[in-house]
N, C-alpha and C positions, 0 to 999 in steps of 0.2 A: 480507424483504429488498427494498429498493426499488432494485434494479438488475436489468435484464433479463438473461436468460441470455447474450445476445450481449455485453452490457457486462461481465459477469462473466468470460466467456471472453477478451475483449479485454484486460482488466486482467491476468488470470493469464498470458496469453501474453506480454504486454509485460514483466512482471516477470521471467519465466523468461528471456526473450531479452536483457534488460539486466543482470540481476543473476546469472544462471546457473540451471541446471536444478535445483539443490538449494535454491533460495531458496523462501521461503514468503511468502504475502500474506494478511492478514486485513482484512476490512471491519469497522469499528467506528463508533460514533457514531449519529447520527440515522437514517442510511440503513439500519440494521438493524431499525428500528421500522416495521412496515408501516402503522401508524396515523398516523405523522407525515407532515408535508408539507415539501417543499423540503429544504434542507440541503446541505452540501458532501459530498464523498466523502472519508471519512477512511480511510486505509490504513496498516497497519503492515507493514513489509517486514523479513523476517528473511533475512540473507544470510550465506553462508560466506566471502565476500570478507574479506580481512584488511587490505589496503592502503587507508588512508583516501582517498587520491587516486583510486583506482579506484572506490571507493564513491561519491564525489562525482560523478565522471564518469557513473556508472551512474544516479544519481539525476537528473541533468540530462537524460540520454537518455530516462529513463522519463517525465519530465514532458512532454517534447516528443512522445514517442510516444503518451501518453495523450491529449494535446490533439488530435493528428491522428486518433486512433481514436474518441474520445468527443465531440469538439467542445470548445468553450470552456466549461469548468466549473471551479468551485472545487474543487481537490483538495488535501487536506492529507496529507503523507507523513511518517510516523515511520519512520526507518531505524535498525534495531538494529545498531550497529557491534559486531562481535565484540571481546571483551576490555574492553568498557566496564564500569567498576566500579559506577557508580551510574546508575540510570535515573530520570527523572522519574516520578511516580506514574501518568501517563497511559499508560505502557508496560504496567503491570500491568492497568489497566482495559481496554486494547485486547486483551490476551491473554485475559483472563477473559470479556469480553463480546463479543469479536469473532467473526466468522464466517469460517472459512477459505474462500478462493476457489480 
């Protein structure tokens, strides 16, 4: 995994503080490959929040928090809204190949 322990901790802490303590976060994509170079930080967020407006607010707060913690970096967020009937295939890839933080 191409995130330092400090970066991993900062991401996990920011997710818990913005989406709640029962939320989960997975790193997926090129940053999981130690032999790769560069690449954005791809994160899947699983939240118990039910209200779409609160989820959007939490996502905005998380983006701001991660930029403050990690500096300006390309970060892609997938947020798994509870009750969503269909997910794009990337959600399955993120869950199967992702690394929990």
